[in-house]
C-alpha positions in Angstrom: -6.2 -37.8 -5.4 -8.8 -39.6 -3.1 -11.3 -41.7 -4.9 -15.0 -41.6 -3.9 -15.0 -45.2 -2.6 -12.2 -44.5 -0.1 -14.3 -42.1 2.0 -17.8 -41.8 3.5 -20.6 -42.6 1.1 -24.3 -43.2 1.3 -26.8 -45.5 -0.4 -30.3 -44.6 -1.3 -33.2 -46.7 -2.5 -37.0 -46.5 -2.9 -39.7 -49.1 -3.2 -42.8 -47.6 -4.9 -46.2 -48.2 -6.4 -45.1 -48.6 -10.0 -42.5 -48.5 -12.7 -43.1 -45.0 -14.1 -41.0 -42.5 -12.1 -43.3 -39.6 -13.0 -46.4 -41.2 -11.4 -45.0 -43.7 -8.9 -45.5 -43.0 -5.2 -43.0 -43.9 -2.4 -43.9 -46.9 -0.2 -40.6 -47.5 1.6 -37.2 -45.7 1.5 -33.8 -46.3 3.0 -30.6 -44.3 3.3 -27.5 -45.8 4.7 -24.2 -43.9 5.4 -21.0 -45.9 5.6 -17.4 -44.9 6.3 -14.4 -45.5 4.0 -14.2 -49.1 5.3 -17.9 -49.8 4.7 -18.9 -49.7 8.3 -22.4 -48.4 8.9 -22.6 -44.9 10.4 -26.2 -44.1 9.9 -29.3 -46.0 8.9 -32.6 -44.4 8.0 -35.8 -46.1 7.0 -39.3 -44.9 6.2 -42.6 -46.5 5.5 -45.2 -44.3 3.8 -48.9 -44.3 3.3 -48.7 -43.3 -0.4 -52.3 -42.0 -0.4 -53.3 -44.4 -3.2 -53.8 -48.2 -3.4 -50.6 -50.1 -3.9 -51.1 -52.3 -6.9 -50.9 -56.1 -6.3 -48.0 -56.4 -8.6 -45.9 -53.9 -6.7 -46.9 -55.4 -3.4 -45.8 -58.8 -4.6 -42.3 -57.3 -5.3 -41.6 -55.4 -2.1 -44.1 -57.0 0.3 -46.0 -54.0 1.4 -49.8 -54.0 0.9 -52.2 -51.1 0.9 -53.6 -52.2 4.2 -50.2 -52.4 5.9 -49.1 -49.0 4.5 -52.3 -47.4 5.7 -52.1 -48.9 9.1 -48.4 -48.3 9.8 -47.1 -45.8 7.3 -46.4 -42.1 7.8 -48.1 -39.5 5.7 -46.4 -39.3 2.3 -45.4 -35.7 2.7 -43.8 -36.3 6.0 -41.7 -39.1 4.5 -40.6 -37.0 1.6 -39.6 -34.3 4.0 -37.5 -36.8 6.1 -35.8 -38.2 3.0 -35.0 -34.8 1.6 -33.6 -33.5 5.0 -31.1 -36.4 5.2 -30.1 -36.2 1.5 -29.6 -32.4 1.8 -27.3 -32.9 4.7 -25.2 -35.5 2.9 -25.0 -33.5 -0.3 -24.0 -30.3 1.6 -21.2 -32.3 3.2 -20.0 -33.4 -0.2 -20.8 -37.1 0.5 -21.7 -39.0 -2.6 -25.0 -40.9 -2.7 -25.2 -44.1 -4.6 -28.4 -45.2 -6.2 -28.9 -48.1 -8.6 -30.5 -46.7 -11.7 -30.5 -43.3 -10.0 -32.7 -41.8 -12.7 -35.6 -43.7 -11.3 -35.3 -43.0 -7.6 -34.4 -39.3 -7.8 -37.1 -38.6 -10.3 -39.7 -40.3 -8.1 -38.5 -38.2 -5.1 -38.6 -35.0 -7.2 -42.1 -35.7 -8.3 -43.2 -36.5 -4.8 -41.6 -33.3 -3.6 -43.7 -31.4 -6.2 -46.8 -33.3 -5.3 -46.5 -32.5 -1.6 -44.9 -29.1 -1.8 -41.7 -30.3 -0.1 -38.4 -28.8 -1.3 -36.1 -31.6 -2.6 -32.3 -31.1 -2.8 -30.5 -31.1 -6.1 -28.9 -34.6 -6.4 -25.2 -33.9 -6.5 -22.9 -35.8 -6.3 -24.6 -39.0 -7.2 -23.0 -42.3 -8.2 -24.9 -44.9 -10.2 -23.4 -48.5 -10.3 -25.9 -49.4 -13.1 -24.5 -46.7 -15.5 -20.9 -47.4 -14.3 -21.2 -51.2 -15.1 -22.6 -50.5 -18.5 -19.7 -48.2 -19.2 -17.0 -50.5 -17.8 -18.3 -53.7 -19.4 -20.3 -52.6 -22.4 -20.5 -55.8 -24.3 -21.4 -58.3 -21.5 -24.5 -60.2 -22.3 -27.3 -60.7 -19.9 -29.4 -58.6 -17.5 -28.1 -55.6 -15.7 -30.5 -55.8 -12.7 -29.1 -55.4 -9.2 -29.6 -59.1 -8.6 -27.8 -60.1 -11.8 -24.9 -57.8 -11.1 -24.5 -59.1 -7.5 -24.4 -62.6 -9.0 -21.9 -61.5 -11.7 -19.6 -59.9 -9.1 -20.1 -62.6 -6.5 -21.7 -60.3 -4.0 -24.1 -61.8 -1.4 -27.7 -60.4 -1.8 -30.5 -61.5 0.4 -34.0 -60.0 0.7 -33.9 -58.4 -2.8 -36.5 -55.7 -3.5 -36.6 -54.4 0.1 -35.1 -50.9 0.1 -32.7 -51.8 3.0 -31.2 -54.8 1.2 -31.0 -53.0 -2.1 -29.1 -50.1 -0.5 -26.5 -52.4 1.0 -26.1 -54.3 -2.3 -25.8 -51.1 -4.2 -23.0 -49.9 -1.9 -21.1 -53.2 -2.4 -21.5 -53.3 -6.1 -20.2 -49.7 -6.3 -17.1 -50.5 -4.3 -16.4 -53.6 -6.4 -16.6 -51.6 -9.6 -14.2 -49.0 -8.3 -11.7 -51.6 -7.2 -11.9 -53.5 -10.5 -11.9 -50.6 -13.0 -9.3 -47.9 -12.5 -11.1 -45.2 -14.5 -13.9 -45.2 -11.9 -11.5 -44.3 -9.1 -11.7 -40.6 -8.9 -13.4 -37.8 -6.8 -17.2 -38.1 -6.6 -17.8 -34.8 -8.4 -15.7 -35.8 -11.4 -17.4 -39.1 -11.6 -20.8 -37.5 -11.4 -20.0 -35.3 -14.4 -18.9 -38.3 -16.4 -22.0 -40.3 -15.4 -24.2 -37.6 -17.0 -22.4 -38.1 -20.3 -22.3 -41.9 -20.1 -26.0 -42.1 -19.2 -26.9 -39.9 -22.2 -24.8 -42.0 -24.6 -26.1 -45.3 -23.3 -29.7 -44.1 -23.7 -28.9 -42.9 -27.2 -27.4 -46.2 -28.2 -30.3 -48.2 -26.8 -32.8 -45.9 -28.6 -30.9 -46.4 -31.9 -31.0 -50.2 -31.3 -34.8 -50.2 -30.6 -35.6 -48.1 -33.6 -34.5 -50.9 -35.9 -37.9 -52.5 -35.1 -39.7 -49.6 -33.3 -39.2 -46.4 -35.3 -40.9 -44.3 -32.7 -39.0 -45.6 -29.6 -37.7 -42.9 -27.3 -35.4 -43.6 -24.3 -35.0 -41.0 -21.6 -31.5 -39.5 -21.5 -31.6 -37.3 -18.5 -29.6 -38.4 -15.4 -29.8 -38.5 -12.4 -33.3 -36.9 -12.5 -35.5 -36.3 -15.4 -35.7 -32.5 -15.9 -33.1 -31.9 -13.2 -30.2 -29.3 -13.2 -27.8 -31.5 -15.2 -30.4 -32.1 -17.9 -31.3 -28.4 -18.0 -27.6 -27.5 -18.4 -27.3 -30.1 -21.1 -30.3 -28.7 -22.9 -28.9 -25.2 -22.6 -25.6 -26.4 -24.0 -27.3 -28.1 -26.8 -29.4 -25.0 -27.6 -26.2 -22.9 -27.5 -24.5 -25.2 -29.9 -27.4 -25.2 -32.2 -27.5 -21.3 -32.1 -23.8 -21.2 -32.8 -24.1 -23.6 -35.7 -27.0 -21.5 -37.1 -25.1 -18.3 -36.7 -22.1 -19.9 -38.5 -24.4 -21.2 -41.2 -26.1 -17.8 -41.6 -22.7 -16.1 -41.7 -21.4 -18.5 -44.3 -24.6 -18.1 -46.4 -24.3 -14.3 -46.2 -20.7 -14.6 -47.3 -21.6 -16.9 -50.1 -24.4 -14.6 -51.3 -22.0 -11.6 -51.1 -19.4 -13.5 -53.1 -21.9 -14.5 -55.8 -23.2 -10.9 -56.0 -19.7 -9.7 -56.3 -19.0 -12.2 -59.1 -22.2 -11.1 -60.8 -21.3 -7.5 -60.6 -17.7 -8.0 -61.7 -18.4 -8.0 -65.5 -20.2 -4.6 -65.2 -17.4 -3.3 -63.1 -14.8 -4.5 -65.6 -16.7 -2.8 -68.4 -16.9 0.4 -66.5 -13.2 0.3 -65.9 -12.5 -0.4 -69.6 -14.7 2.5 -70.6 -12.8 4.7 -68.2 -9.4 3.6 -69.6 -10.5 4.1 -73.3 -9.2 7.4 -74.8 -11.8 10.1 -75.1 -12.6 10.9 -78.8 -11.9 14.5 -79.9 -15.1 15.8 -81.5 -13.2 18.3 -83.6 -11.4 15.5 -85.4 -14.5 13.7 -86.5 -15.3 14.0 -90.2 -18.1 16.5 -91.0 -21.4 15.0 -91.9 -22.8 16.6 -95.0 -26.6 16.6 -95.5 -27.4 16.5 -99.1 
């Protein structure tokens, strides 16, 4: 069995205008394809004009200002089309795409595709070192950012928060995790399926923790894209399980009601049986009644 990290794989990262994947716009994007030994085979980069002002806080992180994006960036729809074309080719070839906190990047891309009427490929197979690390080393204290994980696993990381540097760091972290933890060494499609489950459980556990002090806290459980095929399948499975449970409950309730009714009817049935078994009285043998 060949593990995903022994063959070609790609890394994908976006830098955007904000933290909310449902509203963020793409500013820069990078996709890097490497072979089984980690040698770069393809390198794609995009700079977009997002069509809105880039907040100063976001520009301070990735270094791209509104003025620079407007002067040098491609139209956002063209960038989304270019990203989608490369990803579609990789996914069609069965090449896994690594993204750190994939839920964010693939949801941003899906929203941008909808915004600009550009078809976006279904993300499969996807590998997420962020989810993998939380599953492999659940109780490690400290941050789980890409920078923190590179420090923890002694991986060089320069120019953090540029999409190109983040992609290379993500590929390296993924490879180190696979080498260190045997249960992560498996075909990409199998690992993707497990990541869907792990991401859901991790979100549920974090939500439970937050609700100790924030009763209304809700953590998104979908992975690798909010509202994507995996989440739809999970929702359908959950709905099916709920329907099956309801049908079972209805069946049990109907059975219990029938049993109770049978129990209630039993005395009358017993009485009827007793009446049928009692000898019939012969009228000719009854004493005559004399009327004075």
